C-alpha positions as CSV (number, residue, x, y, z in Angstrom):
1,M,-20.1,-34.7,-30.5
2,S,-19.8,-34.5,-34.3
3,E,-17.3,-32.3,-35.9
4,P,-19.8,-29.6,-37.2
5,R,-21.6,-29.5,-33.9
6,L,-18.2,-29.1,-32.1
7,Q,-17.3,-26.3,-34.4
8,R,-20.6,-24.5,-33.8
9,A,-20.2,-24.8,-30.0
10,T,-16.6,-23.4,-30.2
11,E,-17.8,-20.5,-32.4
12,S,-20.7,-19.9,-30.0
13,A,-18.3,-19.8,-27.0
14,A,-15.9,-17.5,-28.8
15,D,-18.7,-15.1,-29.8
16,A,-20.1,-15.1,-26.2
17,H,-16.6,-14.5,-24.9
18,R,-16.0,-11.5,-27.1
19,E,-19.3,-10.0,-25.9
20,V,-18.4,-10.5,-22.3
21,L,-15.0,-8.9,-22.9
22,R,-16.6,-5.9,-24.6
23,L,-18.9,-5.4,-21.6
24,M,-16.0,-5.6,-19.2
25,R,-14.0,-3.0,-21.2
26,S,-17.0,-0.7,-21.2
27,G,-17.2,-1.0,-17.4
28,D,-20.7,-2.4,-17.4
29,W,-20.0,-5.0,-14.8
30,G,-23.6,-6.0,-14.0
31,A,-24.3,-6.8,-17.7
32,A,-20.9,-8.4,-18.0
33,E,-21.7,-10.7,-15.1
34,A,-25.1,-11.7,-16.5
35,A,-23.6,-12.4,-19.9
36,C,-20.8,-14.4,-18.4
37,Q,-23.2,-16.5,-16.3
38,A,-25.2,-17.3,-19.5
39,M,-22.0,-18.1,-21.4
40,N,-20.7,-20.5,-18.7
41,A,-24.1,-22.2,-18.5
42,R,-24.1,-22.9,-22.2
43,C,-20.3,-23.7,-22.5
44,P,-19.2,-25.1,-19.1
45,D,-16.0,-26.5,-20.5
46,H,-14.7,-23.1,-21.8
47,A,-11.9,-22.2,-19.4
48,A,-11.8,-18.6,-20.7
49,G,-15.4,-18.1,-19.6
50,W,-14.6,-19.0,-16.0
51,Q,-11.5,-16.8,-16.1
52,C,-13.8,-13.9,-17.1
53,A,-16.2,-14.8,-14.3
54,S,-13.2,-14.6,-11.9
55,H,-12.1,-11.2,-13.2
56,I,-15.7,-9.9,-12.8
57,A,-16.0,-11.2,-9.3
58,M,-12.6,-9.6,-8.4
59,R,-13.9,-6.3,-9.8
60,L,-17.0,-6.6,-7.6
61,N,-14.9,-7.4,-4.5
62,R,-16.1,-11.0,-4.3
63,T,-12.8,-12.6,-3.7
64,A,-14.1,-16.1,-2.6
65,D,-16.2,-16.3,-5.8
66,A,-13.2,-15.2,-7.9
67,L,-11.1,-18.0,-6.5
68,G,-13.8,-20.6,-7.1
69,Y,-14.2,-19.5,-10.7
70,I,-10.5,-19.5,-11.5
71,D,-10.1,-23.0,-9.9
72,R,-12.9,-24.1,-12.2
73,A,-10.9,-22.8,-15.2
74,L,-7.8,-24.6,-14.0
75,S,-9.7,-27.8,-13.7
76,I,-10.3,-27.5,-17.4
77,E,-6.8,-26.3,-18.3
78,P,-4.5,-27.4,-15.4
79,G,-1.3,-26.5,-17.1
80,N,-2.3,-22.9,-18.2
81,A,0.3,-20.6,-16.6
82,G,-1.8,-17.5,-17.3
83,L,-4.6,-19.0,-15.2
84,M,-2.2,-19.8,-12.4
85,I,-1.1,-16.2,-12.4
86,H,-4.6,-15.0,-12.2
87,R,-5.2,-17.4,-9.3
88,G,-2.2,-15.9,-7.5
89,Q,-3.7,-12.4,-8.0
90,C,-6.9,-13.6,-6.4
91,L,-5.0,-15.0,-3.5
92,V,-3.2,-11.7,-3.0
93,A,-6.5,-10.0,-2.9
94,A,-7.6,-12.5,-0.3
95,G,-4.5,-11.8,1.8
96,K,-3.2,-15.4,1.3
97,L,0.3,-14.3,0.3
98,A,2.0,-17.7,1.0
99,D,-0.5,-19.4,-1.3
100,A,0.0,-16.7,-3.9
101,R,3.7,-17.3,-3.9
102,Q,3.1,-21.0,-4.5
103,A,0.8,-20.1,-7.4
104,A,3.6,-17.8,-8.8
105,A,6.1,-20.7,-8.6
106,A,3.7,-23.1,-10.3
107,A,3.2,-20.6,-13.1
108,Q,6.9,-20.0,-13.4
109,R,7.5,-23.7,-14.0
110,G,5.1,-23.6,-16.9
111,A,6.0,-20.2,-18.4
112,G,9.0,-21.4,-20.4
113,G,10.6,-18.4,-22.0
114,D,7.4,-16.3,-22.5
115,G,8.5,-12.8,-21.4
116,M,4.9,-11.6,-20.9
117,L,4.2,-14.5,-18.5
118,L,7.5,-14.0,-16.7
119,A,6.9,-10.3,-16.2
120,A,3.4,-11.0,-14.8
121,I,4.9,-13.7,-12.5
122,G,7.5,-11.1,-11.3
123,S,4.7,-8.6,-10.5
124,L,2.8,-11.4,-8.7
125,Y,5.8,-12.3,-6.6
126,S,6.4,-8.6,-5.7
127,R,2.7,-8.2,-4.6
128,A,3.1,-11.3,-2.5
129,N,6.1,-9.8,-0.7
130,D,8.8,-12.0,-2.2
131,Q,11.1,-9.5,-3.8
132,Q,14.0,-11.8,-4.4
133,C,11.9,-14.2,-6.5
134,A,10.3,-11.2,-8.1
135,L,13.7,-10.0,-9.2
136,A,14.6,-13.4,-10.6
137,A,11.4,-13.5,-12.7
138,C,11.9,-10.0,-13.9
139,E,15.5,-10.8,-14.9
140,Q,14.1,-13.8,-17.0
141,A,11.5,-11.5,-18.6
142,V,14.2,-8.9,-19.6
143,A,16.4,-11.7,-20.9
144,A,13.6,-12.9,-23.1
145,A,12.9,-9.3,-24.4
146,P,15.8,-7.0,-23.7
147,D,14.2,-4.0,-25.3
148,N,10.8,-4.3,-23.6
149,A,10.5,-1.1,-21.6
150,Q,7.7,-2.4,-19.3
151,F,9.8,-5.4,-18.3
152,I,12.7,-3.2,-17.4
153,F,10.4,-0.8,-15.5
154,N,9.1,-3.7,-13.4
155,R,12.7,-4.8,-12.6
156,A,13.6,-1.2,-11.6
157,A,10.7,-1.2,-9.1
158,V,11.9,-4.4,-7.5
159,R,15.5,-3.3,-7.4
160,R,14.4,-0.2,-5.6
161,F,12.5,-2.3,-3.0
162,L,15.7,-4.3,-2.5
163,G,17.9,-1.2,-2.1
164,Q,19.7,-1.7,-5.4
165,I,19.4,2.1,-6.1
166,A,22.1,2.5,-8.7
167,A,20.8,-0.5,-10.7
168,A,17.3,0.8,-10.4
169,E,18.4,4.3,-11.8
170,A,20.1,2.6,-14.7
171,D,16.9,0.7,-15.4
172,Y,14.8,3.8,-15.4
173,D,17.3,5.5,-17.7
174,R,16.9,2.6,-20.1
175,V,13.1,2.7,-19.8
176,I,13.1,6.4,-20.7
177,A,15.4,5.8,-23.7
178,L,13.1,3.1,-25.0
179,N,9.8,4.8,-24.2
180,P,10.1,8.6,-23.6
181,A,6.4,8.7,-22.9
182,D,6.7,6.6,-19.7
183,Y,6.2,9.6,-17.4
184,E,6.0,7.5,-14.2
185,A,9.6,6.4,-14.9
186,Y,10.8,10.0,-14.7
187,R,9.2,10.6,-11.3
188,N,10.4,7.3,-9.9
189,R,14.0,8.0,-11.1
190,S,13.9,11.5,-9.4
191,Q,12.9,9.9,-6.1
192,L,15.8,7.4,-6.0
193,R,18.5,9.7,-4.7
194,T,19.3,13.3,-3.8
195,Q,19.8,15.2,-7.0
196,S,22.9,17.5,-7.2
197,A,24.0,20.4,-9.3
198,Q,26.3,18.1,-11.2
199,S,23.8,15.3,-11.7
200,N,20.1,16.1,-12.1
201,H,17.3,15.9,-14.7
202,V,15.7,19.4,-14.3
203,A,16.4,20.6,-17.9
204,E,15.1,17.3,-19.3
205,L,11.9,17.5,-17.2
206,E,11.3,21.2,-17.9
207,A,11.6,20.5,-21.7
208,L,9.1,17.7,-21.4
209,I,6.5,19.6,-19.4
210,A,6.7,22.5,-21.9
211,Q,5.4,20.2,-24.6
212,P,1.8,18.9,-25.2
213,L,1.2,15.9,-22.9
214,P,-1.2,13.0,-23.5
215,D,-3.2,13.5,-20.4
216,W,-3.3,14.9,-16.9
217,R,-1.7,11.9,-15.3
218,A,1.5,12.5,-17.3
219,E,1.6,16.1,-16.1
220,V,1.1,15.1,-12.5
221,Q,4.1,12.7,-12.7
222,L,6.3,15.4,-14.2
223,Q,5.2,18.1,-11.8
224,Y,6.1,15.9,-8.8
225,A,9.4,14.9,-10.3
226,L,10.3,18.6,-10.8
227,A,9.2,19.5,-7.3
228,K,11.5,16.8,-5.9
229,E,14.6,17.8,-8.0
230,Y,14.2,21.5,-7.4
231,E,14.0,20.9,-3.7
232,D,17.1,18.8,-3.8
233,L,18.8,21.7,-5.6
234,E,17.5,24.2,-2.9
235,Q,15.5,26.1,-5.4
236,Y,12.5,26.2,-3.1
237,E,10.2,28.6,-4.9
238,Q,10.3,26.6,-8.1
239,S,9.8,23.4,-6.2
240,F,6.6,24.5,-4.5
241,Q,5.2,25.9,-7.7
242,H,5.5,22.5,-9.3
243,L,4.3,20.7,-6.2
244,R,1.2,22.9,-5.9
245,H,0.4,22.5,-9.5
246,G,0.8,18.7,-9.4
247,A,-1.2,18.3,-6.2
248,T,-4.1,20.5,-7.4
249,L,-4.3,18.6,-10.7
250,R,-4.3,15.3,-8.9
251,R,-7.0,16.5,-6.5
252,R,-9.2,17.7,-9.4
253,H,-9.5,14.1,-10.7
254,M,-10.4,12.5,-7.4
255,R,-13.8,11.8,-5.8
256,Y,-13.4,12.5,-2.1
257,D,-15.2,14.4,0.6
258,V,-13.1,15.1,3.7
259,A,-16.3,15.6,5.7
260,T,-16.8,11.8,5.7
261,D,-13.4,11.2,7.3
262,L,-14.0,13.9,9.9
263,A,-17.4,12.3,10.8
264,T,-15.8,8.9,11.0
265,V,-13.6,10.1,13.9
266,D,-16.7,11.3,15.7
267,W,-18.4,7.9,15.2
268,I,-15.3,6.0,16.4
269,I,-15.0,8.2,19.6
270,D,-18.7,7.6,20.3
271,A,-18.5,3.9,19.8
272,F,-15.3,3.4,21.9
273,A,-15.9,6.0,24.5
274,T,-14.6,4.1,27.5
275,T,-11.5,2.3,28.7
276,P,-11.5,-1.4,27.5
277,S,-12.6,-3.8,30.2
278,D,-10.6,-6.8,31.3
279,S,-9.5,-9.3,28.6
280,A,-12.4,-11.1,26.9
281,P,-12.7,-14.9,27.6
282,N,-10.4,-16.9,25.3
283,A,-8.6,-13.7,24.2
284,C,-5.4,-14.3,22.2
285,D,-2.1,-14.0,24.2
286,E,0.0,-13.2,21.1
287,A,1.8,-9.8,21.2
288,P,2.1,-8.2,17.8
289,I,3.4,-4.7,17.5
290,F,1.3,-2.2,15.7
291,I,3.1,0.9,14.4
292,V,0.5,3.5,13.7
293,G,0.2,7.2,12.8
294,L,0.1,9.3,9.7
295,P,2.1,8.3,6.6
296,R,5.5,9.9,6.1
297,S,5.9,10.4,9.9
298,G,8.8,8.0,10.5
299,S,6.9,4.7,10.8
300,T,9.1,3.0,8.2
301,L,12.2,4.0,10.2
302,V,10.7,2.7,13.4
303,D,9.7,-0.5,11.6
304,R,13.3,-1.0,10.3
305,I,14.7,-0.5,13.8
306,L,12.4,-3.1,15.3
307,G,12.6,-5.4,12.3
308,S,16.4,-5.6,12.8
309,H,15.8,-7.4,16.2
310,S,16.3,-11.1,15.9
311,Q,13.1,-11.9,17.8
312,L,10.9,-9.8,15.5
313,H,9.7,-10.1,11.9
314,S,8.6,-7.0,9.9
315,A,5.4,-7.9,8.2
316,G,5.0,-4.6,6.4
317,E,1.7,-2.7,5.9
318,L,-0.9,-5.4,6.4
319,K,-4.5,-5.0,5.5
320,C,-5.5,-7.9,7.7
321,L,-7.0,-5.9,10.6
322,A,-9.3,-3.7,8.5
323,L,-10.5,-6.7,6.5
324,A,-11.1,-8.8,9.6
325,I,-13.2,-6.0,11.2
326,V,-15.3,-5.5,8.1
327,D,-15.9,-9.2,7.6
328,A,-16.8,-9.7,11.3
329,V,-19.3,-6.9,11.2
330,R,-20.9,-8.1,7.9
331,G,-21.0,-11.6,9.4
332,Q,-23.3,-10.3,12.0
333,T,-25.6,-8.8,9.3
334,S,-25.6,-11.7,6.8
335,G,-23.4,-9.7,4.5
336,A,-25.8,-6.8,4.2
337,Q,-24.4,-3.5,2.8
338,L,-23.8,-1.1,5.7
339,S,-22.9,2.5,5.8
340,R,-19.6,3.5,7.3
341,R,-21.4,4.8,10.4
342,E,-23.2,1.5,10.8
343,L,-19.9,-0.4,10.4
344,V,-18.2,1.7,13.1
345,A,-21.2,1.3,15.5
346,R,-21.4,-2.4,15.1
347,S,-17.7,-2.9,15.5
348,A,-18.0,-2.0,19.1
349,S,-20.0,-5.1,19.9
350,L,-18.1,-7.8,18.1
351,D,-16.7,-11.0,19.6
352,F,-13.3,-9.4,20.2
353,A,-11.5,-12.7,21.0
354,A,-12.8,-14.1,17.7
355,L,-11.6,-10.9,15.9
356,G,-8.1,-11.3,17.3
357,R,-7.9,-14.9,16.2
358,D,-9.2,-14.1,12.7
359,Y,-6.6,-11.3,12.4
360,L,-3.8,-13.7,13.4
361,D,-5.1,-16.3,11.0
362,R,-5.0,-13.8,8.2
363,V,-1.5,-12.7,9.1
364,R,-0.3,-16.4,9.0
365,A,-2.0,-16.8,5.7
366,A,0.0,-13.8,4.5
367,G,3.1,-15.9,5.1
368,V,4.1,-14.4,8.5
369,D,5.1,-17.4,10.7
370,A,7.3,-15.6,13.2
371,P,6.0,-15.7,16.8
372,R,6.3,-11.9,17.0
373,F,5.9,-9.4,14.2
374,T,5.3,-5.8,13.4
375,D,2.3,-4.5,11.4
376,K,3.0,-1.0,10.2
377,M,-0.2,-0.1,8.5
378,P,-0.5,3.6,9.4
379,L,-4.3,3.6,9.2
380,N,-4.5,1.2,12.1
381,Y,-4.5,4.3,14.3
382,L,-8.3,4.3,13.6
383,Y,-8.6,0.8,15.3
384,C,-6.6,1.3,18.5
385,G,-9.7,0.6,20.6
386,L,-10.4,-2.6,18.7
387,I,-6.7,-3.7,19.0
388,A,-6.7,-3.3,22.7
389,R,-9.9,-5.4,23.0
390,A,-9.1,-8.1,20.4
391,L,-5.4,-8.5,21.2
392,P,-4.9,-7.3,24.8
393,N,-1.1,-8.2,24.8
394,A,-0.4,-6.2,21.6
395,K,1.9,-3.2,21.7
396,I,0.8,0.0,19.9
397,V,3.6,2.3,18.9
398,H,2.3,5.7,17.8
399,V,4.9,7.5,15.7
400,W,4.4,11.3,15.9
401,R,6.1,14.1,14.0
402,D,6.1,17.9,14.3
403,P,2.8,19.0,12.8
404,M,4.1,21.1,10.0
405,A,6.8,18.7,9.1
406,A,4.3,15.9,9.0
407,C,1.8,17.7,6.9
408,Y,4.4,19.0,4.4
409,A,5.9,15.5,4.0
410,I,2.4,14.1,3.2
411,Y,1.6,17.0,0.9
412,K,4.7,16.5,-1.2
413,T,4.1,12.7,-1.7
414,L,2.3,11.3,-4.7
415,F,0.7,8.2,-3.2
416,E,0.0,5.2,-5.3
417,D,-3.4,4.9,-3.6
418,G,-5.1,6.0,-0.4
419,Y,-4.7,9.2,1.5
420,P,-6.9,11.4,-0.7
421,Y,-6.8,14.2,1.8
422,S,-3.2,14.8,1.0
423,Y,-3.5,16.9,-2.2
424,D,-5.2,20.0,-0.8
425,L,-3.7,22.0,2.1
426,A,-7.1,22.9,3.6
427,E,-8.3,19.3,3.6
428,L,-5.0,18.1,4.9
429,G,-5.2,20.5,7.8
430,Q,-8.8,19.3,8.6
431,Y,-7.7,15.7,8.5
432,Y,-4.6,16.3,10.6
433,L,-6.8,17.9,13.3
434,C,-9.2,15.0,13.4
435,Y,-6.3,12.5,13.5
436,R,-4.8,14.4,16.5
437,R,-8.2,14.4,18.2
438,L,-8.6,10.6,17.9
439,M,-5.1,9.8,19.1
440,A,-5.7,12.1,22.1
441,H,-8.9,10.1,22.8
442,W,-7.0,6.8,22.7
443,Q,-4.3,8.1,24.9
444,A,-6.9,9.3,27.4
445,I,-8.8,6.1,27.7
446,M,-5.9,3.6,27.5
447,P,-2.7,5.4,28.2
448,A,-0.7,2.2,29.1
449,A,-1.5,0.6,25.8
450,I,0.1,3.2,23.5
451,Y,3.7,4.3,23.4
452,T,4.2,7.6,21.5
453,L,7.6,7.9,19.9
454,T,8.5,11.4,18.5
455,Y,10.4,11.3,15.3
456,E,12.4,14.4,16.1
457,E,13.5,12.9,19.5
458,L,14.5,9.6,17.8
459,V,16.7,11.6,15.3
460,A,18.3,13.6,18.1
461,D,18.9,10.6,20.4
462,Q,18.8,7.4,18.4
463,L,20.3,5.1,21.0
464,G,18.3,6.4,24.0
465,Q,15.0,6.4,22.2
466,T,15.6,3.0,20.7
467,R,16.3,1.6,24.2
468,K,13.0,3.0,25.4
469,L,11.2,1.6,22.4
470,L,12.6,-1.9,22.8
471,Q,11.7,-1.8,26.5
472,F,8.1,-0.9,25.8
473,C,7.9,-3.8,23.3
474,G,9.4,-6.2,25.9
475,L,12.6,-6.7,23.9
476,E,16.2,-6.8,25.0
477,W,18.8,-4.5,23.4
478,Q,20.5,-5.7,20.3
479,D,23.1,-3.7,18.4
480,A,21.5,-4.5,15.1
481,C,18.6,-2.2,16.0
482,A,21.1,0.7,16.0
483,Q,22.4,-0.4,12.6
484,F,19.0,-0.6,11.0
485,H,20.3,0.8,7.7
486,E,22.4,-2.4,7.3
487,N,19.2,-4.4,7.3
488,A,19.0,-6.0,3.8
489,A,15.2,-6.8,4.1
490,P,13.1,-5.3,1.2
491,S,11.1,-2.2,1.8
492,T,8.2,-1.3,-0.5
493,T,7.2,2.0,1.1
494,A,7.8,5.6,-0.2
495,S,10.9,5.5,2.1
496,A,12.5,2.5,0.4
497,A,15.6,4.5,-0.5
498,Q,15.9,6.5,2.7
499,V,15.9,3.5,5.0
500,R,19.2,2.4,3.5
501,Q,20.9,5.4,5.1
502,P,21.8,6.1,8.8
503,I,19.5,8.5,10.6
504,Y,19.7,12.0,9.2
505,D,18.0,15.3,10.3
506,S,17.8,17.2,7.1
507,S,14.0,16.6,6.7
508,I,13.1,17.9,10.2
509,L,13.0,21.6,9.3
510,Q,12.6,21.3,5.6
511,W,9.1,22.7,5.7
512,R,10.4,26.0,6.9
513,H,11.6,26.8,3.4
514,Y,8.0,27.1,2.5
515,R,6.7,29.1,5.4
516,Q,4.9,31.6,3.2
517,Q,3.3,28.9,1.0
518,L,2.2,26.9,4.0
519,A,1.0,29.8,6.0
520,P,-2.7,29.0,5.6
521,L,-2.1,25.5,6.9
522,S,0.0,26.8,9.9
523,S,-2.7,29.4,10.7
524,R,-5.4,26.6,10.7
525,L,-3.4,24.5,13.1
526,N,-2.6,27.5,15.4
527,A,-6.3,28.4,15.5
528,A,-7.0,24.9,16.8
529,G,-4.4,25.2,19.6
530,I,-1.6,23.4,17.9
531,R,1.7,25.3,18.1
532,T,3.8,25.4,14.9
533,Q,7.4,26.6,15.0
């Protein structure tokens, strides 16, 4: 190609690329996809065009397409570390965490001393559940740019996952000094430890919240931080005022209808109304352990106890089962879009043995190669009927907590995503009742498949309850299970700091400090026949 023609082609690709980026920024994904397809047809050797196509496919939940497009980009620029990072992000979305870690390592080899790339690699490692490699990449990023607040924030998050609490707090202090407008850093710092009269941030937080704030998100972060610190200081009225304000503000900016979740439980009970029959032909004989229930009910504690056993691997909160179910149902309908009710109804007639194999394949792709493992995704309580059919040797541990303690613990948590019912006490009460109804249904139709472990009983009798738990799971006693707090494995849940401590009982009756504020919730549960103390 002659020099002027090459220059015109380059300019054309750059102009088209800018237009695609503009459409992506505006959120017009349909138009962005059309423009990107036209650009790639005209300029097939423009790697950035295929990277855009991958971003768009990811946004439209077409993970396989996204991987194909980014691989096309890498065939054009095989040494581009940024493209390798994006490929790793696609692999994470696909649940292929082992491959994502390999992509992160490849990117790291080509990143040199580029702090932005190293920070992105650290985030990729963290999302792929390799916190040690994540920390190493974050350290490199901070070394490259010691005053970059975002790089230090990323390192603080990984340090928290690894139980390096003091170092994480020092990092958050540094972030706030460099960028006083990083409001998430204030809340994360407040969550790290129990605040004391001698060492807290209440005055600082109150001064901040009294000033004009850039948006509602900033206020939510500060309200939750203040609620946590005031509770630690036993100033309960102030704590709940801030909590209620923050939760109400968060709920106001969400699209959610609790009626859909309530109806979903009805549809599940209708679809799985009877006891599972004998094992399906060719059913998997693997015996994973599913830890299910509501969030903030002690599932992380139970997972740490089991994960301390030498014959078990804690795989964390896997999305594998839900993804396998949805893909299996859509595979029956040639990928047609289905309503939630149709998805539930069709899930009752799947090839359950194939579903079990697919779930295990996804778990292995996530990098879990241990013969036995725990999957502690709380929402798997919705799928107990499918678990019993697809994996007949699986163990299901239902972690149950006192109703008011469970609801209050959920209400006071600002979740990163999910659990939209948790920010309004009326919706929380409705959701809690439907959760109880579904678990009662599972217990009625397959009592032998589910072991209910009460958080309060575990706290009162750690050794006795741990022995019963291990027996249900088919495991021999090991002292390490009683010393779970010495387990150095990373934890990425909201309980990451608490699981580093021995069992304590201070949270059991904490909700009673808010009897008056929680009275409407208590009355709703009492009216439904659930006794609250």
